[in-house]
Structures are given as C-alpha cells and as structure tokens.
matplotlib code that plots the C-alpha trace (Angstrom):
import matplotlib.pyplot as plt

x = [0.0, 1.4, 2.2, -0.4, -3.2, -2.0, -2.0, -5.5, -6.9, -5.2, -6.6, -10.1, -9.4, -8.1, -11.3, -13.4, -11.3, -14.3, -15.7, -13.2, -15.7, -16.9, -13.3, -12.4, -15.5, -14.7, -11.1, -12.1, -14.7, -12.4, -9.5, -11.6, -12.9, -9.3, -8.1, -11.2, -10.8, -7.1, -7.8, -10.8, -9.1, -5.6, -4.6, -1.6, -2.0, -1.7, -4.3, -6.6, -6.5, -7.1, -10.2, -11.4, -11.1, -13.0, -15.7, -15.8, -14.2, -11.3, -10.9, -12.9, -15.9, -15.6, -15.5, -18.6, -20.5, -19.8, -20.5, -23.8, -24.8, -24.4, -25.9, -29.5, -28.5, -26.3, -29.2, -31.5, -28.9, -28.3, -32.0, -32.2, -29.1, -30.6, -33.9, -32.2, -30.0, -33.0, -34.9, -32.0, -31.8, -35.6, -35.4, -32.5, -34.5, -37.5, -35.3, -33.7, -37.2, -38.4, -35.3, -34.6, -37.7, -36.5, -37.3, -34.0, -34.8, -36.6, -33.6, -34.0, -37.5, -36.4, -33.7, -36.3, -38.4, -35.3, -34.4, -37.8, -37.6, -34.2, -35.5, -38.5, -36.1, -34.0, -37.0, -38.3, -35.0, -34.2, -37.5, -36.7, -33.4, -34.8, -37.7, -35.5, -33.3, -36.2, -38.7, -38.9, -40.5, -42.8, -41.1, -37.4, -36.3, -32.7, -30.7, -31.1, -27.4, -27.8, -31.0, -29.1, -26.3, -28.9, -30.4, -27.0, -26.6, -30.1, -29.2, -26.0, -28.0, -30.4, -27.5, -26.1, -29.4, -29.9, -26.4, -27.1, -30.2, -28.2, -25.5, -28.1, -29.5, -26.0, -26.6, -29.7, -28.0, -24.4, -24.5, -26.2, -28.0, -29.3, -25.7, -25.0, -28.2, -27.2, -23.7, -24.9, -27.5, -25.0, -22.5, -25.1, -26.2, -22.6, -22.0, -25.2, -24.3, -20.8, -22.2, -24.9, -22.4, -20.0, -22.9, -23.9, -20.3, -19.9, -23.1, -21.9, -18.7, -20.8, -22.8, -19.8, -18.1, -21.2, -21.8, -18.1, -17.5, -16.0]
y = [0.0, 3.4, 6.0, 8.3, 5.7, 4.9, 8.6, 9.0, 6.1, 7.0, 10.5, 9.1, 6.7, 9.5, 11.6, 8.6, 7.4, 7.9, 4.7, 2.1, -0.1, 2.8, 3.8, 0.2, -0.1, 3.2, 2.2, -1.2, 0.3, 3.0, 0.6, -1.9, 0.8, 2.0, -1.4, -2.1, 1.4, 0.8, -2.6, -1.6, 1.4, 0.2, 3.2, 3.6, 4.2, 7.9, 8.2, 5.9, 8.1, 11.2, 9.5, 8.4, 12.0, 13.2, 10.6, 10.5, 13.8, 14.5, 12.7, 15.4, 14.8, 11.0, 11.2, 13.5, 11.1, 8.0, 9.9, 11.2, 7.7, 6.3, 9.2, 8.0, 4.7, 6.4, 8.6, 5.6, 3.8, 6.8, 7.2, 3.5, 3.8, 6.7, 4.9, 1.8, 3.9, 5.9, 2.6, 1.2, 4.4, 4.2, 0.5, 1.4, 4.3, 2.0, -0.6, 2.0, 3.3, -0.2, -1.3, 2.0, 2.3, 4.8, 8.5, 9.9, 13.6, 16.1, 16.1, 12.4, 12.8, 15.8, 13.8, 11.2, 13.8, 15.3, 11.8, 11.5, 14.9, 14.1, 11.0, 12.9, 15.5, 12.8, 11.3, 14.7, 15.9, 12.5, 12.7, 16.3, 15.1, 12.1, 14.1, 17.1, 15.0, 13.6, 16.5, 20.2, 20.8, 23.8, 24.9, 24.2, 24.3, 23.5, 21.7, 17.9, 17.5, 19.6, 17.7, 14.4, 15.9, 17.2, 13.7, 12.2, 15.0, 14.2, 10.6, 11.6, 13.8, 10.9, 8.7, 11.4, 11.9, 8.2, 7.8, 10.8, 9.1, 6.0, 8.0, 9.6, 6.2, 4.7, 3.4, 1.5, -0.2, -0.5, -4.3, -7.3, -7.6, -4.0, -2.7, -5.2, -4.2, -0.5, -1.1, -3.3, -0.9, 2.0, 0.1, -0.8, 2.9, 4.1, 1.6, 2.6, 6.2, 5.7, 3.7, 6.3, 9.1, 7.4, 6.8, 10.4, 11.5, 9.1, 10.3, 13.8, 13.0, 11.5, 14.7, 17.0, 15.0, 14.8, 18.5, 19.6, 22.4, 21.4]
z = [0.0, -1.0, 1.6, 0.1, 0.6, 4.1, 5.1, 3.6, 5.5, 8.8, 8.5, 8.3, 11.2, 13.4, 12.8, 13.8, 16.8, 19.1, 17.8, 16.8, 15.0, 12.9, 12.1, 11.1, 8.9, 7.2, 6.6, 5.2, 2.9, 1.5, 1.2, -0.8, -3.0, -3.7, -4.7, -6.9, -8.5, -9.2, -10.6, -12.8, -14.3, -14.2, -12.0, -9.8, -6.0, -6.3, -9.1, -7.2, -4.1, -6.2, -7.8, -4.4, -3.1, -6.1, -5.5, -1.7, -0.8, 1.5, 4.8, 6.6, 4.2, 4.5, 8.4, 8.4, 6.1, 8.3, 11.5, 10.1, 8.9, 12.5, 14.4, 14.4, 15.9, 18.5, 19.6, 20.0, 22.0, 24.2, 24.9, 25.8, 28.1, 29.9, 30.4, 31.8, 34.1, 35.3, 35.9, 37.8, 40.0, 40.6, 41.7, 44.0, 45.5, 46.1, 47.7, 50.0, 50.9, 51.8, 53.7, 55.6, 57.6, 60.2, 59.6, 60.8, 60.3, 58.1, 55.8, 55.4, 54.0, 51.9, 50.3, 49.2, 47.5, 45.9, 44.7, 43.1, 41.5, 40.1, 38.4, 37.0, 35.7, 34.0, 32.2, 31.1, 29.6, 28.1, 26.3, 25.2, 23.9, 22.0, 20.5, 19.7, 17.5, 15.6, 15.4, 15.5, 18.9, 19.2, 22.5, 22.6, 26.2, 25.3, 22.6, 22.4, 23.3, 26.4, 27.4, 27.3, 29.5, 32.0, 32.1, 33.1, 35.7, 37.1, 37.5, 39.3, 41.7, 42.3, 43.3, 45.5, 47.3, 47.8, 49.3, 51.5, 52.9, 53.5, 55.3, 57.6, 58.5, 59.0, 62.5, 61.3, 58.4, 59.5, 59.8, 58.2, 54.9, 54.9, 54.6, 51.8, 50.0, 50.2, 48.9, 46.1, 44.9, 45.1, 43.1, 40.4, 40.2, 39.8, 37.0, 35.2, 35.6, 34.1, 31.2, 30.5, 30.7, 28.3, 25.9, 25.9, 25.4, 22.5, 20.9, 21.3, 19.4, 16.6, 16.5, 16.5, 13.7, 11.6, 11.8, 11.5, 9.1, 5.8]

ax = plt.figure().add_subplot(projection="3d")
ax.plot(x, y, z, "-o")
ax.set_aspect("equal")
plt.show()
C-alpha cells in the first residue's frame, strides 16, 4: 500500500477514533474501494487516491458522512441507556425506601423527595433530547445534546441523594443484609451512571463530527 493511501486512511481513522468499530469499517470500505478502482481502471495508487477523493471527498468529508450515517443509531442507544440507568436508579431508590424504615430527620425525607424529583427530571430531559433530534419541537427548552447531558446529571443527583439518605441512616443499616443491599444498589447505580455518561459522550462526538465544518 502506498504512503499516500496509508495517510488518507489513517486521517479518516483519526477523525473517527471515538468509535473504533466505525473507524475500522470506514477504513475497510475505502481501502476496498481504492483497490477495486485501481484494478478496474488500471490506476496507480496515487491516481486511485485522487479519484477516491474526487468521489468520496477528502478525509474530513468522509468522516462526516460516516458519523452522520451512524448518528441516528447512537441517539436511540443513548436514549435507551438513559432509560435503563433511570430505571435502575428508581429501583435502587425504592429498595432503600423499603429497607430503611426509620425516619431519621426532616432532611432524610427531603432527600427522598429530591431523589424522586431528580429521576422525574431525568425522564423529562431524556425525552426532550430524544424528540428534539427527531422532530422540530414547538417549544425548545434546550438543545437535544444539552438535554441528554442534563439527564445524566439528574441521575448523578439521584445517586447522591440516595447515598445521602443511606448515610443519615448509617446506624440502622451499619450491619447485616441491609448494609449489603445499600452497597450493592449504590455500586449498580454508579456503574449505570458511568455507562450512560459514556454513551452520551460518544453520541456527542458523533454529532460534532457529523456537523463539523468542511
């Protein structure tokens, strides 16, 4: 493979490095096209690359096209990840509400209501983000990308409020299966939060690349 072809393919891969599978698919597609073009037209590597650029565009254009083609799937997967993370946080909240029976203080009750509000906020902004990417909403509260970020922040707040309640009731749950339940649900929430945050970040990179200026 000529140095020119290698540089062209590497440039595309670097612009799609936020998704290794997408970068690999783009590289394989373009590389196969280059070889077929060179064979069909009896072109040298340099002429093949020049024809590829004329047909596909430069590496920036190719990266934009591939990112745009996968953006819809990323949005759907991000929406699903947020729903799953929110559902997990809700289940954890209910388990804590059932297992921690003592009303430690007014702050303890306030944190429960704050937890519920955070989850409602997550659902609301996740829906705004999902619908905002697909439709032109009559009232745009914020951009879809911002809405998804707020959803992740709301889940993080829910986790924080739940752990705050657990800390206030520390004496009641410091031993036995209650403590194990609290630790397990907190760990599950943190994992779900990290996964949802990573998914939002990945979708954001898709969006930025797909909308990058030429």
